[in-house]
VMD Tcl script that draws the C-alpha trace (Angstrom):
set ca {
  {6.85 98.15 -72.91}
  {9.84 97.24 -70.73}
  {12.55 99.68 -69.72}
  {14.92 98.07 -72.21}
  {12.48 98.78 -75.05}
  {12.16 102.51 -74.36}
  {13.50 104.60 -77.21}
  {15.74 107.56 -76.33}
  {16.28 110.30 -78.89}
  {19.73 111.84 -79.23}
  {18.46 114.95 -77.45}
  {17.06 112.88 -74.59}
  {20.30 110.94 -74.29}
  {22.21 114.23 -74.06}
  {19.78 115.61 -71.44}
  {20.10 112.41 -69.40}
  {23.89 112.35 -69.63}
  {24.10 116.03 -68.65}
  {21.85 115.32 -65.67}
  {23.99 112.35 -64.61}
  {27.10 114.53 -64.83}
  {25.52 117.28 -62.69}
  {24.39 114.81 -60.05}
  {27.81 113.12 -60.00}
  {29.60 116.45 -59.58}
  {27.25 117.40 -56.73}
  {27.81 114.10 -54.99}
  {31.59 114.31 -55.37}
  {31.65 117.89 -54.02}
  {29.58 116.79 -51.02}
  {31.85 113.81 -50.42}
  {34.98 115.96 -50.55}
  {33.49 118.39 -48.02}
  {32.59 115.54 -45.69}
  {36.03 113.93 -46.01}
  {37.73 117.23 -45.21}
  {35.54 117.64 -42.13}
  {36.20 114.08 -40.96}
  {39.91 114.25 -41.73}
  {40.28 117.40 -39.64}
  {38.94 115.45 -36.65}
  {41.33 112.52 -36.87}
  {43.02 112.02 -33.53}
  {44.07 108.38 -33.58}
  {44.56 105.38 -35.82}
  {41.01 104.16 -35.27}
  {39.73 107.39 -36.84}
  {41.92 106.74 -39.89}
  {40.43 103.26 -40.34}
  {36.91 104.63 -39.88}
  {37.55 107.18 -42.61}
  {38.96 104.44 -44.83}
  {35.87 102.28 -44.28}
  {33.59 105.25 -44.97}
  {35.41 106.02 -48.22}
  {35.35 102.38 -49.33}
  {31.60 102.21 -48.78}
  {30.99 105.51 -50.58}
  {33.15 104.43 -53.52}
  {31.16 101.22 -53.87}
  {27.89 103.16 -53.71}
  {28.95 105.85 -56.20}
  {30.50 103.38 -58.66}
  {27.18 101.54 -58.95}
  {24.86 104.52 -58.91}
  {25.51 106.30 -62.22}
  {24.48 103.66 -64.75}
  {23.89 105.58 -67.96}
  {22.88 102.61 -70.09}
  {19.56 103.27 -71.79}
  {17.93 100.22 -70.22}
  {18.60 101.63 -66.73}
  {18.30 105.39 -67.25}
  {14.78 105.70 -65.80}
  {15.87 103.96 -62.60}
  {19.15 105.84 -62.41}
  {17.54 109.24 -62.89}
  {14.68 108.54 -60.48}
  {17.14 107.35 -57.83}
  {19.14 110.55 -58.16}
  {15.99 112.67 -57.88}
  {14.91 110.64 -54.85}
  {18.28 111.30 -53.20}
  {18.07 115.02 -53.94}
  {21.04 115.00 -56.30}
  {18.79 116.03 -59.21}
  {15.58 117.99 -59.59}
  {12.84 116.94 -62.00}
  {13.15 120.38 -63.58}
  {16.69 119.45 -64.66}
  {15.21 116.77 -66.90}
  {13.52 119.26 -69.23}
  {14.19 118.01 -72.73}
  {13.00 114.49 -71.99}
  {9.64 113.52 -73.42}
  {6.75 114.17 -71.03}
  {6.08 110.45 -70.62}
  {9.69 109.83 -69.56}
  {9.61 112.68 -67.03}
  {6.33 111.30 -65.70}
  {7.87 107.82 -65.31}
  {10.89 109.24 -63.51}
  {8.57 111.18 -61.22}
  {6.48 108.07 -60.54}
  {9.55 105.97 -59.77}
  {10.75 108.53 -57.22}
  {7.64 107.78 -55.17}
  {8.24 104.04 -55.00}
}
mol new
graphics top color blue
foreach p $ca { graphics top sphere $p radius 0.5 }
foreach p [lrange $ca 0 end-1] q [lrange $ca 1 end] { graphics top cylinder $p $q radius 0.2 }
display resetview
């Protein structure tokens, strides 16, 4: 069975979407803290451009990371667990086989 053929119940979809939201909020909070730290150290124009480049790269990364389409949910969730933005325990409510697949993908 391919990832696109995996069936997600309404409960599982809600659990996955809640998990994506939590991870996104954590990442945004972390980014804001880092930007504040970096902005407080700006001393010249080069520092401004470095901050701009950092933010552009982070925006690109974040915009592509939170794909909630069913066909990509396993990969999205496992990537977030791998990065430490989610814990496997936060995926309670998914079927055991889906949690096991997410766990397996985090080790790849």
